[in-house]
ZAMARGU-4260 file (C-alpha; in steps of 0.2 Angstrom, whole numbers, plus 5000, padded with zeros to 4 digits):
<rodrens>
0) 5640/5515/5286 | 5641/5521/5304 | 5638/5507/5317 | 5625/5518/5325 | 5615/5518/5309
5) 5615/5499/5307 | 5599/5490/5304 | 5594/5472/5309 | 5591/5468/5291 | 5609/5473/5286
10) 5617/5464/5300 | 5608/5448/5296 | 5615/5448/5278 | 5632/5444/5286 | 5640/5426/5284
15) 5648/5422/5301 | 5661/5408/5300 | 5655/5398/5315 | 5667/5384/5311 | 5682/5395/5317
20) 5673/5397/5334 | 5672/5378/5335 | 5691/5377/5332 | 5694/5390/5345 | 5683/5380/5357
25) 5672/5395/5359 | 5656/5385/5354 | 5653/5367/5355 | 5650/5354/5342 | 5632/5353/5347
30) 5631/5372/5346 | 5638/5372/5328 | 5625/5359/5322 | 5611/5370/5329 | 5618/5386/5321
35) 5620/5377/5304 | 5602/5371/5305 | 5595/5389/5310 | 5606/5402/5302 | 5600/5410/5285
40) 5585/5398/5285 | 5568/5403/5280 | 5556/5410/5294 | 5545/5395/5293 | 5560/5383/5296
45) 5567/5394/5310 | 5549/5394/5318 | 5549/5375/5317 | 5566/5373/5325 | 5561/5385/5339
50) 5545/5376/5342 | 5554/5359/5343 | 5569/5365/5354 | 5569/5383/5357 | 5578/5383/5374
55) 5593/5375/5365 | 5595/5389/5353 | 5593/5402/5367 | 5607/5393/5376 | 5618/5394/5361
60) 5614/5412/5358 | 5617/5417/5376 | 5634/5407/5377 | 5640/5416/5361 | 5636/5433/5369
65) 5645/5428/5385 | 5661/5420/5377 | 5663/5429/5360 | 5669/5447/5360 | 5670/5450/5341
70) 5659/5465/5337 | 5652/5459/5321 | 5647/5442/5328 | 5639/5450/5344 | 5629/5461/5333
75) 5624/5446/5322 | 5618/5436/5337 | 5609/5451/5344 | 5600/5453/5328 | 5595/5435/5327
80) 5588/5436/5345 | 5579/5452/5341 | 5571/5445/5326 | 5564/5429/5334 | 5557/5440/5348
85) 5550/5453/5336 | 5541/5439/5327 | 5534/5432/5343 | 5537/5441/5360 | 5531/5426/5370
90) 5547/5417/5365 | 5556/5427/5378 | 5549/5414/5390 | 5562/5402/5382 | 5575/5411/5392
95) 5567/5405/5408 | 5566/5386/5403 | 5571/5374/5416 | 5583/5366/5404 | 5594/5381/5404
100) 5592/5386/5422 | 5611/5385/5425 | 5614/5399/5413 | 5614/5418/5419 | 5603/5424/5405
105) 5604/5442/5410 | 5622/5445/5413 | 5628/5445/5395 | 5615/5458/5390 | 5619/5469/5405
110) 5637/5469/5400 | 5634/5473/5382 | 5624/5489/5388 | 5641/5497/5392 | 5648/5494/5374
115) 5651/5510/5364 | 5640/5504/5350 | 5622/5510/5349 | 5616/5494/5339 | 5623/5483/5353
120) 5616/5494/5367 | 5599/5496/5359 | 5596/5477/5355 | 5603/5472/5372 | 5590/5484/5380
125) 5576/5478/5370 | 5580/5460/5373 | 5583/5462/5392 | 5567/5471/5394 | 5557/5457/5386
130) 5567/5443/5396 | 5564/5452/5412 | 5546/5456/5409 | 5542/5437/5406 | 5551/5430/5420
135) 5541/5418/5431 | 5532/5427/5445 | 5533/5413/5457 | 5552/5413/5457 | 5566/5423/5449
140) 5571/5414/5433 | 5572/5396/5441 | 5562/5398/5457 | 5577/5396/5469 | 5574/5399/5487
145) 5588/5412/5488 | 5582/5421/5473 | 5599/5420/5463 | 5603/5417/5445 | 5615/5402/5444
150) 5629/5403/5432 | 5645/5392/5431 | 5656/5408/5433 | 5646/5419/5444 | 5630/5421/5454
155) 5621/5438/5454 | 5604/5442/5463 | 5590/5447/5452 | 5588/5464/5462 | 5606/5468/5456
160) 5601/5464/5438 | 5586/5476/5440 | 5596/5490/5449 | 5610/5490/5435 | 5597/5490/5421
165) 5587/5504/5429 | 5603/5514/5432 | 5607/5512/5414 | 5590/5517/5408 | 5591/5533/5419
170) 5608/5537/5412 | 5600/5537/5395 | 5587/5549/5400 | 5601/5560/5407 | 5614/5558/5393
175) 5608/5547/5379 | 5621/5537/5369 | 5612/5540/5353 | 5605/5558/5350 | 5589/5553/5342
180) 5585/5535/5349 | 5593/5534/5366 | 5579/5543/5376 | 5564/5534/5366 | 5573/5517/5369
185) 5574/5520/5388 | 5556/5526/5389 | 5549/5512/5379 | 5558/5500/5391 | 5552/5509/5407
190) 5534/5508/5400 | 5536/5489/5401 | 5547/5487/5417 | 5538/5500/5428 | 5523/5487/5430
195) 5535/5479/5443 | 5535/5487/5460 | 5553/5484/5463 | 5557/5494/5447 | 5546/5508/5452
200) 5555/5509/5469 | 5572/5509/5461 | 5567/5522/5448 | 5561/5534/5461 | 5576/5531/5472
205) 5587/5535/5456 | 5577/5552/5454 | 5570/5545/5438 | 5554/5555/5439 | 5562/5572/5437
210) 5571/5565/5421 | 5554/5559/5414 | 5544/5575/5418 | 5552/5586/5404 | 5547/5573/5391
215) 5528/5577/5394 | 5524/5591/5382 | 5512/5592/5367 | 5519/5583/5352 | 5514/5584/5333
220) 5526/5572/5324 | 5522/5553/5325 | 5539/5549/5332 | 5536/5562/5347 | 5518/5557/5349
225) 5524/5539/5353 | 5537/5545/5365 | 5525/5556/5374 | 5512/5542/5375 | 5525/5530/5383
230) 5532/5544/5395 | 5514/5547/5401 | 5511/5528/5402 | 5527/5528/5414 | 5519/5542/5424
235) 5502/5532/5425 | 5512/5516/5431 | 5521/5527/5444 | 5505/5535/5450 | 5500/5519/5459
240) 5516/5521/5470 | 5515/5534/5484 | 5533/5538/5485 | 5532/5541/5466 | 5517/5553/5468
245) 5527/5563/5480 | 5541/5564/5467 | 5528/5569/5453 | 5521/5582/5464 | 5538/5590/5466
250) 5541/5592/5447 | 5531/5602/5434 | 5522/5585/5429 | 5504/5590/5433 | 5504/5606/5423
255) 5512/5597/5409 | 5499/5583/5410 | 5485/5596/5410 | 5492/5605/5395 | 5493/5588/5385
260) 5475/5584/5389 | 5470/5601/5383 | 5480/5601/5367 | 5482/5583/5361 | 5471/5575/5348
265) 5478/5558/5348 | 5465/5547/5357 | 5478/5535/5366 | 5488/5550/5372 | 5472/5558/5379
270) 5466/5542/5387 | 5483/5538/5397 | 5484/5557/5402 | 5466/5557/5409 | 5469/5540/5418
275) 5485/5547/5426 | 5477/5563/5432 | 5462/5553/5439 | 5475/5543/5449 | 5484/5558/5455
280) 5469/5569/5460 | 5466/5561/5477 | 5484/5564/5482 | 5489/5578/5494 | 5486/5595/5486
285) 5486/5590/5468 | 5467/5591/5467 | 5468/5610/5471 | 5482/5612/5459 | 5472/5604/5445
290) 5457/5615/5448 | 5468/5630/5448 | 5476/5624/5431 | 5458/5624/5423 | 5457/5605/5422
295) 5438/5605/5425 | 5435/5616/5409 | 5447/5604/5399 | 5437/5589/5405 | 5421/5597/5400
300) 5428/5601/5383 | 5435/5583/5380 | 5418/5576/5385 | 5410/5585/5370 | 5421/5576/5358
305) 5416/5559/5351 | 5429/5546/5358 | 5428/5528/5352 | 5437/5522/5368 | 5425/5517/5382
310) 5439/5518/5395 | 5442/5536/5390 | 5424/5541/5392 | 5422/5532/5408 | 5438/5540/5415
315) 5432/5558/5409 | 5415/5555/5419 | 5424/5549/5434 | 5437/5563/5434 | 5423/5576/5432
320) 5414/5570/5447 | 5430/5570/5457 | 5434/5587/5452 | 5417/5594/5456 | 5418/5586/5473
325) 5435/5594/5476 | 5428/5611/5470 | 5415/5610/5483 | 5428/5606/5496 | 5439/5619/5490
330) 5426/5632/5490 | 5421/5628/5508 | 5439/5629/5513 | 5442/5645/5503 | 5428/5653/5512
335) 5435/5647/5529 | 5452/5654/5523 | 5445/5671/5519 | 5436/5672/5536 | 5453/5669/5544
340) 5461/5682/5533 | 5448/5695/5538 | 5454/5693/5556 | 5436/5692/5563 | 5429/5674/5567
345) 5411/5669/5571 | 5402/5653/5575 | 5398/5649/5557 | 5393/5631/5554 | 5410/5627/5546
350) 5419/5628/5564 | 5408/5615/5571 | 5407/5604/5555 | 5416/5588/5559 | 5415/5582/5541
355) 5423/5599/5535 | 5438/5596/5547 | 5441/5578/5542 | 5440/5581/5523 | 5450/5597/5523
360) 5463/5594/5537 | 5477/5590/5524 | 5474/5607/5516 | 5480/5615/5532 | 5498/5609/5526
365) 5498/5619/5510 | 5510/5634/5509 | 5520/5628/5524 | 5504/5628/5535 | 5499/5646/5530
370) 5481/5644/5537 | 5487/5637/5554 | 5500/5651/5556 | 5486/5664/5553 | 5476/5656/5566
375) 5490/5657/5578 | 5493/5676/5574 | 5474/5679/5578 | 5477/5673/5595 | 5491/5686/5597
380) 5483/5701/5589 | 5464/5700/5591 | 5455/5709/5605 | 5438/5702/5600 | 5431/5689/5613
385) 5421/5679/5600 | 5436/5678/5588 | 5448/5672/5601 | 5436/5659/5607 | 5433/5652/5589
390) 5452/5653/5586 | 5455/5642/5602 | 5441/5630/5596 | 5448/5628/5578 | 5466/5625/5585
395) 5459/5611/5596 | 5450/5604/5581 | 5466/5604/5571 | 5476/5595/5585 | 5462/5582/5586
400) 5460/5579/5567 | 5478/5580/5560 | 5489/5565/5564 | 5504/5576/5569 | 5493/5590/5575
405) 5499/5592/5593 | 5518/5592/5587 | 5514/5605/5573 | 5505/5617/5585 | 5519/5615/5598
410) 5532/5619/5585 | 5522/5635/5581 | 5523/5640/5600 | 5504/5641/5601 | 5502/5632/5618
415) 5509/5647/5628 | 5497/5659/5619 | 5482/5648/5623 | 5487/5645/5641 | 5487/5664/5644
420) 5469/5664/5637 | 5464/5652/5651 | 5464/5668/5662 | 5454/5679/5650 | 5440/5690/5657
425) 5428/5682/5645 | 5421/5665/5651 | 5418/5659/5633 | 5437/5662/5629 | 5442/5654/5645
430) 5431/5638/5641 | 5438/5636/5623 | 5456/5639/5629 | 5454/5626/5642 | 5447/5613/5630
435) 5462/5617/5618 | 5475/5615/5632 | 5467/5598/5636 | 5469/5592/5618 | 5487/5597/5620
440) 5489/5586/5635 | 5479/5571/5628 | 5481/5560/5613 | 5468/5562/5599 | 5460/5545/5605
445) 5455/5552/5622 | 5453/5570/5616 | 5438/5565/5605 | 5428/5562/5621 | 5429/5580/5626
450) 5416/5585/5613
</rodrens>
C-alpha cells in the first residue's frame, strides 16, 4: 500500500525492535523500559501509565523522533502520539511539563514536515497544532525570560517555530503535498492557530488571506462542508485583526461569504458566516458592498427559518439592525452624491449636518475619492453663485472631518481654485471661499472654532 494511504491503525500493528535501538545507543535503558510497558498494551493500561508519568513517555517519544530516522519507526511513534492525543487532546499539555523543559518539543515535528511522506507530514502537523495551542500563556513552553526553547543541541525562538509552521501551512494551501488532504489539513490547523495574534500577523504577512478566500464557496458533500466551515472560521478569527480585514477586502471573500449565507443549509456554516459578516460590516466600505450584494434580503430570509442555535438568531438580529442603519446612511450619502452629479448645489440640510459628515466621511474615499473629485470639478465649471458657495463649504467640511483631509485636497490642486473664488463678485461665495482657505491653513483642532 502507498505510504500516502497509510492509516494510524495499520501503522500501530507493526512490531518495532526497540532493543536494537538500545544497542545502537539511540534510546536509553530507561526509555526501553517505558516503551516495553506502553507498547501494544490495552488502552486502559496506557491511560494509567500516562496518568502516572505522562511527561516521561512524551520525552521518550520526542527523543526518538529527534534521533531516529528510520521511516517505519518515525511513522509508528507519530501514530502512538496521535492516538494518545486523539483520545484526550488535553494530554498535549504534557509536552510543556517542567520535567522535560530542556527538550525542544517543537523542532522534531517541524523537521518532519519537510519529509516526502504524507502520513508523517499530516501527523506532525496535527500534533504540532495541538502542542502549540496548549502552550502556557504566561511563558513560552517553560516561561523563560528570553522566550527561548532550550535544547541540548540547539535553541530556537518560539516565534521562529510559529513562522516556519505558518509558512508550511501556506505552502500547503498553494501546492498541497496530498491532492485530497493537504488543504483540509492546513485549514483545520489554521482554524485552531489563528486564535493567536502572532499567527494572524504572520499569516497576513505571508499573503495567506488570498489563499484562503477561494475555498469559500457553497458545498454539498460532508467533506467539503467541513472544509468550508473551517475556512470561514479562519476568516472569522481574522476579522478581529484590522490588517487582515484590509486583506479580506482586497479579495472576493465578502461576495463569497454572502453567497454561502444565501445557499448553505448547514447551521454551523450559516452561523460562522453570519458572525464573520457581522464583524466585517463596520470596516471601511464593506457595509455598502454587503448592501449592494443583497445581504439585507438574505438576512430577512434566514430569519424566517427555525434555527436551534441562539448565537445565530442573535447574530442575525444584530446584523439586520446594522445593515438597516447603514442603508439609512447610504441612502443619505447617495442623495448627496446625486446632488453633486447634477452639478447644482443648494443649502439642503445635509450640507450643514455635522452628524452626516462625521458618519459618512470615510465614504468619500470610495472609488479613488470620486465624490471629492466631482466637488473640485464643480469649483472649476460652475457659474452658479449658490453652487460655488456650497461647494467651498463642503470642501471645508471635508478638510475638517477627514484625518488626512488637508493633504488630500491639496493633492487634488483645489486650494488655488478656492483662493481665486475669494475675489468673486458674490459675497456669499467670497465668505465660504475664505472659510475654506482658513481651514487649509489651520489644523482640524483649531478650524473647528470657525463654525
